[in-house]
C-alpha positions in Angstrom: 5.3 -14.8 7.1 4.3 -12.2 9.4 2.3 -9.0 9.2 1.9 -5.6 10.8 -0.6 -3.2 9.8 -0.5 0.6 10.6 -3.2 3.4 10.3 -1.4 6.8 9.3 -3.6 10.0 9.0 -1.5 11.5 6.1 -4.1 14.2 5.5 -2.1 16.8 7.2 0.4 16.0 4.5 -0.3 19.3 2.0 0.7 17.8 -1.2 0.9 14.5 -3.4 4.8 15.2 -3.9 5.2 15.3 -0.2 2.8 12.3 0.6 4.9 10.4 -1.7 8.5 11.4 -0.3 6.8 10.6 3.5 5.9 6.7 2.3 8.9 6.3 0.2 11.2 7.4 3.1 9.1 5.4 5.4 9.1 2.1 3.6 13.0 2.3 3.3 13.2 2.8 6.6 11.2 -0.6 7.1 13.1 -2.3 4.2 16.4 -1.7 6.3 14.9 -3.0 9.4 14.4 -5.9 7.1 10.4 -6.0 6.2 10.0 -7.7 2.9 7.5 -6.1 1.8 5.3 -3.0 2.4 1.8 -1.9 1.0 0.0 1.5 1.3 -3.2 2.0 0.4 -4.2 5.4 -0.5 -8.3 6.5 0.0 -7.6 9.8 -1.0 -6.6 9.0 -4.7 -7.4 5.4 -4.7 -4.1 4.0 -5.2 -2.0 1.3 -3.7 1.6 1.5 -3.6 4.0 -1.8 -3.5 7.4 -1.8 -2.1 9.3 -4.7 -2.3 12.8 -5.3 -0.8 13.2 -7.9 -3.9 11.4 -6.1 -6.7 10.8 -2.8 -8.6 8.5 -0.4 -6.5 5.1 -0.5 -8.2 1.8 1.5 -8.2 -1.7 0.1 -8.6 -5.6 1.1 -8.9 -7.9 -0.2 -6.3 -9.4 -2.6 -9.0 -6.3 -4.2 -9.8 -4.7 -7.7 -8.5 -1.8 -7.6 -6.5 -0.3 -10.5 -5.2 1.2 -10.3 -1.4 2.0 -14.0 -0.9 2.1 -17.2 -3.0 -1.4 -17.9 -1.5 -3.3 -14.4 -1.2 -4.2 -12.0 -3.9 -5.7 -8.3 -2.9 -8.1 -6.5 -4.9 -9.3 -3.6 -3.2 -12.3 -2.9 -5.1 -13.1 -6.6 -4.9 -13.3 -6.5 -0.8 -15.1 -3.4 -1.0 -17.8 -4.7 -3.1 -18.2 -8.1 -1.3 -18.9 -5.8 1.8 -21.3 -3.6 -0.3 -19.1 -0.8 0.6 -19.5 1.9 -2.0 -16.4 3.9 -3.0 
């Protein structure tokens, strides 16, 4: 399983509605290209969007466990706490 990290400054998008439209449209293009899963982390509202080719798309909070692979679960709040980063 490979991965790709992309940093996007979405502060130029004026509303949450347009933000959601952007990430959903961009994610669908990535899925159409063959990507299996796309994860967006929004620091502005502390939400995580999980876009999966085989499952219903989901939203989660920073403090929720998100299985990314069989061996790895993402919990953004725990990662930040482990690194002593206040959020």
